[in-house]
N, C-alpha and C positions, 0 to 999 in steps of 0.2 A: 181308390180313382184319383189322378194325376190330375192337379191343374196348372193349364196355361196361363203366362202372364204373358194376354193379348195386346199386340200391337196398338188395338185402337185404344188400350186404359189410357183415363184421363190424367192422372198422374205417374206414370210410368213410362219411361223411354226402355226399350232393349236394346243393348250392342252386341250384334254376333248372334248367332242360332246356334243353341247347345241342345239337340234331342236327350230328352231325359235325363234332363240334369238333376245331379244329384244335392246341389246347394246353388242356394239364391243371393245374389248379395246385391244388395240393396242402397246405393249410397245417395245421401243428400248433402248437396251444392252449398259454399259458404253461401254469406251475405253478397249481393251480387252479383253473385253466380249462377249457372245452368248446368242443365243437363251437360253438357258435351266437356264439360271441364273431368269428368274420369274415362272420356272415349278410348283413352290409349290403354286404360288399364286390362282390356279385353286380351292383350296380347302376352299378358304376362301370370294370368291367374290359371288354376286349373281347368283344363279341358274340360270336364263336368260341371264347372262351375259358372250360371248363368249371372250374369251381370247386365243390372237393372240401375236406371238414376231415376231420382225425382223431379220431375217435369216441373217446376214454377210458371205459375201462370203472371203473364206480362214481358215474357222474355219466348225468345228462337219461336217454336210454332205452336207456344201461346203467347204471341206479341200483341194480338188481339184482346186479350182478356185482362177485365184489370186487376193491377196486385192487391195483393192477400193481406193485412196488415194486422191480422190476429192467429198469434200460434196456434193457437187452440180449435181454433178453426182446420184451421190449414191441417194442425195434427189427426183431428177427428175423420175428416176425409181420405188422409193417407192412412189410417188403419181400416178405415171398412175396405179402402182397396187389397189392403195388403193381408188382410185377415184370411182370404182362401187359401193363399200362398204358405200358411203356418207349416202345413204339412211336409214343405218341400226342403227342410232344411234353411228357412228363413235367417239370415244376418244383415244388423244392419250396422252402416258404415255414418256416420253423420261427422263430417270436418265444420271446426266453427261455429255458426249459425248452426249450422247443421247436424251439429252434435245435440245441442239443443230441443231439437226439434224431433231427431232419431229419437232422444230419449221419452219423448211427450208420446210419442206414436207408440212403444215399446209399453210403457205405461197404460195405456188406452187396449193394448191388446190383452195384455193379460186381464185389465179390469171389466173387458167386454167381451173377451172369448175366453177366458179360462186359463191361455198360458200365453207366456209371449216369444220372442223371435228365439234361436240356437244361442246367438251373441250378440252383444251390439260392443261397436267400438266406436269410441266418441274421442275424438281428435280437434287440437288446438284451440280449447276453450275450457276456462275454469269450472273447477266442480262447484255444483251447488252450494250456497252457503257461505262462497267466498266471493271478494267484492270484485274481482275483474278491474278491466281500465275503463274509463269514462268513456261513453260516447259521445259525437261531435254533434253540435247545432244542427238543424236542419238546414243552413246554408250552404250554396255550392261548394266556396271556398273552405268550409270547415270539414265537410263530406269528402271533399278530395282529398285534402292534407291526410283527413286519418287513412283513407284508401292506402294513399301512400306511406303510411309512416309503416304498414303492413307489409311492405314490399308486395302488392299485389302484381301478378302476373300481366295485368293490364293495365298497370299504373301510369306506364308512358303515356295512356292512350288517351287521360284525361287532359292531357296537354293539345289534344287535336278538337279543336271548336269544332270539329263536324261531326266527332265521333262523342264529345263527351255528353251531349243531348241523349244518344241514344244507351248511353250507359249509367249516365245520375238516377234516371227516376227506380230503377231497376234497386239499385243501393240503399239510395235512400228511404224506400219503402221496407226495406228487409231492415235498416238501421232502426225504424219506426216498431216494427213488430218486435225487435228485440227491446224497446225503452217499453213499450207495453206489457211486454209480458210478464206476471209475476207467477212465478211457480211456486205452489204450495209446497210450504219445508217440508224435510224429515222422509217426503216419499222414497219409496225402494223399489227396484225391479227386481224378479227373480233367476232373470238371464245373466249369463256369465257377461263380466264388464271388461273390456278390454282398452285399454288407454293412451293415445298415443300424441306426442307433442314435442316440438323442437324443440335442442337446448340455448336457441337464442330466439327466442319467441320473444315480439314486444308486447306482446299483447296478452300471454298469459306464462307464468314462471311453472317449473316443476312441481312444485307443491301446489301452486293453485290447481294444478292438473291433477294431481295424483288424491284431491279432494272429493274426486267422482268416485273413488272406491267405498264413499260409503253412501252411495247412492244404490248400489245390489248387495242382496243378500244372499247372491251367489259368488261364486270363485273371480276374484278383480286380478289382474295384474295391469303394469305399467309401463311401454318403452320409448325409451329418450331418442331421437334420430338427431342428427349432424341439420343446423338449418335455422331458419323463422319460422314465421307462420305459415307462410306456403314451404314449409320442408316436403311437403309430400311430391312437390313437382321438381326441386331439385336434387332428393332422394329416392323416387319412384322406385327404381329397382328393388331398394335395400326393404322399402317400404313395402312392397307386393310379395317378395320373397317371404318377408315376416307375416302378414296378413295370412298368405295361400297358406302358412305351416299353420295359423291359431284357427284358420278353415276345417284343415285336415283333422284337428283335434277334438275341434266343435264336433265332426263327425262323426268320431271314434268314439268320445263320449257319449253320445248321442244313440250309438248303436251299443253300447254295453251295456 
């Protein structure tokens, strides 16, 4: 029996309608980001792949809800909502903070439901066990400087005194969640793992990104794209061409 990703699901937003999808791609936004960050991807994905994104509390259509600053808590709730979709070729894609969260969700799916996603894609984040970049202090100036240093697509908006109060709380809450998260060392998933990174990312080097390969006992591979931390915006066509090919490969692997 096929399971539909309901439009009323708490954690999921669907972009476009796909009848009888062969795969479901679930995207986890970056710190301070929201589900709409991936809305443009629909037009470049295979027509039989359903695009879903994680709806973080405290922004967009969940603006009235309190932020979640505990990654384990958030991962547990998301994993419970994704579990019924495991039979539908579930693939997770996480960028920056979203990569860490997607990995935690994949772990929970395997631990609690006996199997994980068909593939996990981690993007723009140092692998487990690497130091990574120091996170900013909690004050406005430090958080804004941090966002600007990454070249965020919304970084100029932080200079707008009217927009700043709307943007800062989400980013600050997400940065707290990252700081508070202490992943247990040595944990691995069985799902194949694809690693994406920009060649000039100020937040993570290629070698730091490649450390993700130790986090899966399945097949791992890395793809380096031109660009910085938000390479996936400037190189969207190249990213989605590569991702679409990986989705097809994951489907073939599952059916063989």
